[in-house]
SEVEX-398448 format. One record per residue: residue in one letter; x, y, z of N, C-alpha, C in turn. Coordinates in pm, whole numbers, plus 50000, padded with zeros to 5 digits. Example, Ala and Ser with C-alpha at 12.3 -4.5 7.8 and 13.67 -1.06 7.14 Angstrom:
A513194943150780512304955050780513204967050780S512854977550708513674989450714512905000350787
***
This chain:
X173371983925228174051984225372172611971225452X172991967125541172611957825607173051965925774X171941967725833172021974525936171361964126077X172231961526170171681955926222171761964526400X171241958826497170581967026621171121956426742X172101953326822172501940026896171961952127051X170811944327084170581952427192170021945227320X170551948927437170341944627581168661945327573X168071940027679166721937027695166171941927877X166061938727930166591944328103167041953728121X166811968728187166861982128214167931985628092X167581983427928167391994927855166411992027715X165211981927687164411983027653163531986827723X163381982227897162141977927954162481979128116X162201979328217162351974028324160641973928388X161211968828551160351967928618159671978328692X158621979528726157721990428759158271999228867X159151993128985159942001729113161162009128976X161372001328913162842010728864162262023828745X161062027928722160652034628643160342045628700X160792056228638160762071528676159742076928756X159632083028844158282083328950157602097928882X158102101228763157282112228665156902099828527X156882093028551156212086028450154682080428454X153892089428400152622085028416152362067828364X151732060828497151372045328488150582045128357X149892049228347148842049628231149472049428084X150712054328094151542055227967152612041627930X152742036628068153772025428040152962016727984X153852005727900153801996427843153951981327864X153471971327885153811958327983155141952327811X156431948827875157031943127794157481928527831X157141924027974157431913127968156721908228107X156561895928125155391890028224156091881928301X156011876828418156431866128512155871851428468X155891842228536155641832428506153851828928466X154021832828595152131833128605151371842928533X152281849028440151191857528371151141871628393X151981873728501151581888828546152171898828526X151891911928466152961919328363154131922428526X155431920728477156551923528505157311933528525X157301942528325158171946328295158011957928200X158041967228236156971980028151158481988228044X157911997427917158752007327872157952018327932X158812029327901158212043127899157992049627760X157062057327797156892068027612158712064827529X159542069827590160802072127517161122055027468X161132049027578162012035127532160542031527446X159402030827415158272025727311158832036327229X158712049027201159102056027063160782049227042X160932044427098163082035227083162602025526979X161972014727018161622008226978160842009526881X159932015126799159072019426696160012022926576X160852032426678162152037926550163052030926495X163992021126583164242010826517164081995626458X163181994126511162181983426438162101984926287X162051998926258161482001326123162822001126021X164182002926079165142000226011166481995625998X166211987826161166941978926152167201962226245X167631952926215167931939626251168121938826341X166881935826443167081938926541167471923326616X168791923926702169111913326777169671911726905X168271906926991168061909427142169641903327210X170261905727326171411897327376171151904327521X170651890427575170171888127672170931882127758X170541880627919170811871028004169661862628038X168571867227997167501858028024167291840927897X166641834528004166561821127947165811820627823X165401809827783164531812427687163151813227691X162681803927844161321806327861161401821327958X162191830527974162031840728039161881853227896X162801847027798162861855827660161381854127594X160711838827637159921840227568158171850227614X158481855027702157711861227804157741874427758X158531877627696158881893127665158121896827501X157241906627556156631908227450156631919927340X157941916827257158491925927150158281914827035X158481915226901158451909326801159581909726742X160621903226734161951899826748161831890426658X162801888926539162741883926429164201880626342X165261881226435166851879826382166921867826508X168211865626506168771854826549168031865226735X168931849726849168361857926927169611854127094X170341860827151171151853327220170881856727340X171641845227414170241843027561171651836427639X170861839127783172101831527890173561840327859X173601853727847174781861527885175851856227777X175571853227662175951847827521176171830427511X175311825027643175721805927617175291800027520X173851807727476172821804027352172691810227269X172881806727146172171817027038170951807626932X169751815826956169251807226828169041814826726X168471807326617168641810226506167401818926453X167071827826303165451831226281164831819826327X164601809826288163751799626295163561791426478X164441803126557163991799826728164951782526727X165961779926650166371770226708167681768526783X168481764026854169611763326849170141764926750X171661777226743172611779426679173621760526697X173691750126601174051740426664175871740826662X176421751326546177961753326551178261761126711X178051772826756177461779226859177651768626983X176351761326981176471752627042177721742827135X177811736227027178701729726969180091728927070X180441743927002181811749427049182051755627223X180671762527202180181760027402180641751627493X179771740027451180111728727569180761719727517X181471724127444182861712327433183611720027506X183881732827524185371742827659184251742527748X183121738727776182171744027914182721733828026X183181718428025183311710428092184461715428201X185691719828178186571724328211186171736728325X185521749428309184591754828359183901754328494X182781742428400181991736728495181931734328655X183511725828594184021717628725183951729428866X184731737528789185391748728926183741753528999X182881760428850181701765528881181111760629023X180741750129009180231741929102181101741029192X182651742929238183411738829352182881753529413X183151767529341182621775129435181231780229463X179951774129356179001775929412178681768329596X179091758029575179041754629716179841758329832X180841766529794180721773729907179981786529958X179321791529798178241803929814177051794429822X176661787129823175371780429876175651779530073X176941771630102176911774930260176431788330337X177601798130225177631812930301175471816330311X175211813430203173881820430194172941810530296X173411800030319172331793130432172921794630564X173951803130591174421810030778173761822330758X172851830230680172551843030678170811837130565X170161850830648168671850230583168621862530488X167661856530374167321863230302168301860930093X169041854230125169981853530003169121836629879X168801837929750168281832429703169231831229561X170081816429591171361815629490170051803829409X170741802029269170371795229228171231792929072X171391778329037172411779328904171321777228780X171671781628684170481789528548170961776128482X169951771828492170021757828374168841760428251X169691757328079168611759727995168951750527838X168201743927835168491735927723168941723527770X169051719827889169521705627978171161711128026X171651723328042173051728428060172911733428164X173661732028274173601743728340174851754628304X174711767028319175241777128226176351784928333X175541790128459176551800328561175451800628649X175681807728789174851808828932174641820428956X173261825928992173031839029023172611839029131X172781847329283172211852229342171361865529427X170661863629424169681876729463169271876029646X168551883629639168671893329793167231899329836X166671895729919165241899029977164971909329971X165901917330041165981929630014165911939829910X166341935429831166571937429661167781949929646X168531949929728169201960229726170971952629672X171541960629638172911955529606174011953329703X173901963429793174581965529940175141951029995X174041937630000173841929930064174661918730000X174441918629864174761913129740176851915829725X176811928929759178251932229768179321926129879X178361926630004179401922030086179411906230077X178871899830010179121879429991180491882129862X180391893729763181261896129676182651895629703X182501909729796183721909629857184281900829965X183561894430048183911883330129183931873030039X183481871429978183401852129909184451852929743X183421861429724183621852629552185141862429464X185191874229519186661883429486187311875429474X187501869229589188661864929667189641847129580X188331846229561187771828129516189371829729379X189971814129433191181813829346190761812829191X189481809129148188871801029039188621817729002X188481828829047188121837729025189651846728950X190081846829084191521855329035192221848128959X192411837328908192931827028820192421830828631X191081839928657190251843128562189421831028492X189741817428559188241810528471187231813328490X186521822028655185041825828669185681839928659X184241849128603184131859528643182681861528720X182381877728751181331877328855180651895328782X179571891428818178831905128777177551908128880X177981920628863176531926729000176111940728910X174721939428929173971952628942173011950628957X172391962529036171041961629144171221947829188X170161936529220170021929729316170381914929215X171511915229164171521907229078172671900229092X173301891029168174881890229127175631873529069X176261877028935176361860828859177481861628889X177921844028875178961836428815179061831228753X180331835028616180151826328549180881827028465X181261810428408182681806728308183021817828218X184551819228245184721827428107184461826227973X183811815127943183881813027824182501820727764X181641821127885180421825927877180071841227875X180191847227766180441863527765179151867127661X178621877327665177961885327525178551887427402X179791890427456180931895527376181231888927239X181441874827292182111865027215180781862827128X179711860227177178191850927107177771867626950X177971878527024177911890326887178831890426805X180691887526868181281888926775181031872626657X180751864726693180361854126605178891855926519X177911861426553177401869926448177781875226379X178281888226438178931900826304179671892226180X180971885126283181401872826148180261867126058X179491861926098178341856026008177691870525909X177301878525976177121892025902177491891725749X178971901525842179881897825717180051892525645X180101878425668179961869425540179101866025429X178011872325500176411876325425176381888825307X176801897925346176681909125368177791922525282X178261926525160179451930825143179321944125267X178431953825274178101959025391177941965125509X177741966025614177021957325731177051970925866X176151979225882176511986325980175791982426144X176511983026247176011977126345176061986426476X174881988426570174391994626655174441985626767X174891986826873174941981227012174381988227132X173391983327212172701989927346172371986427459X173421988427576172821981327690173181991027800X173131986527944172911992028047174031988728155X174451978428143175611975528269176691972028205X178091970728307179631969228225179561960228216X178771948528154179301935928107178731936528007X178091944727913177211949727843178551957427748X179431961727789180361975427699181291965027624X181711954127639182591949027561182101944827453X180361940427398180051937727289179181951127266X179251960727305179041973827226180411980627194X181491976127195182991982127190182831975827025X182101962626994182101952726869181471962826757X180831969526779179541977326707180061990926671X179731997526525180232010126495179582018126599X178432020726626178052029126742177392024226822X178052026826988177022023127093175912034627183X175032030527242174172033427265173992032427428X173592043127515173902038227671172572046127737X171472039327819171052044827847171062052327946X171012066427993170662071828087170522071028255X171112070428344171542067628489170712054228472X171842044128466172512029228464173752029828450X173752018428506175302012728522176202015628459X176402016328339177402015728241177482033128205X176512036628217176212056828210177262058528330X176642058328392177642061628560178682061728553X179602049828503181092046328514181252057128374X180832058328284180882064228184181162082228216X179992084328274180422099828285181542103728444X182152089828515182672092728627183922092528555X184372086928454185792086628411186502099228429
***
């Protein structure tokens, strides 16, 4: 039986120092990701280090992340299987090349949604210019603009939620389902409907089932948008005190 573990990265296998529990000895933290300038940015706790060591011994590890290819290359973990990037917009093969079938499928459907994304983005940028501290950017990878993300210099979710409630939730292209939003901490994303982790993981699972007679699948993730791909797996792992964890315990 082939065993696959689909795993989100940030806030699942590691997190920024600010998000590390104060009870963790800084000397026991392990650097897991770096900024473009080479400085350490994300760390794993002892429990997260143990989890990785345990999983890496018995599972084929498939990262499922919002990171683009450059940010993923700055992750200090030895992944050897396929890689899901940009919320599912891009899949890399084991050889580190763009999966041609998946790329062709996504890019054939993207123009309809891309035009709508740019229209919403004009409104978002105009809003952000009226107030200080907002950092909007369109995410481009492999020469394609995939989605938009907004952060704020105060580092909190509250300011972004104001933008979300006043502008994004009520936009016609969000209301008609063409675009959707994702808010978790200091990260507000606006994405085309066709870009999502669930579809990418479903595609990979179908491929694995064609290759092997038996496949056991696990999924791990911390945010609300991870839930759909976790639901595809035989078992789900949710880190404690995360967005998805808090949703589950309050049901």
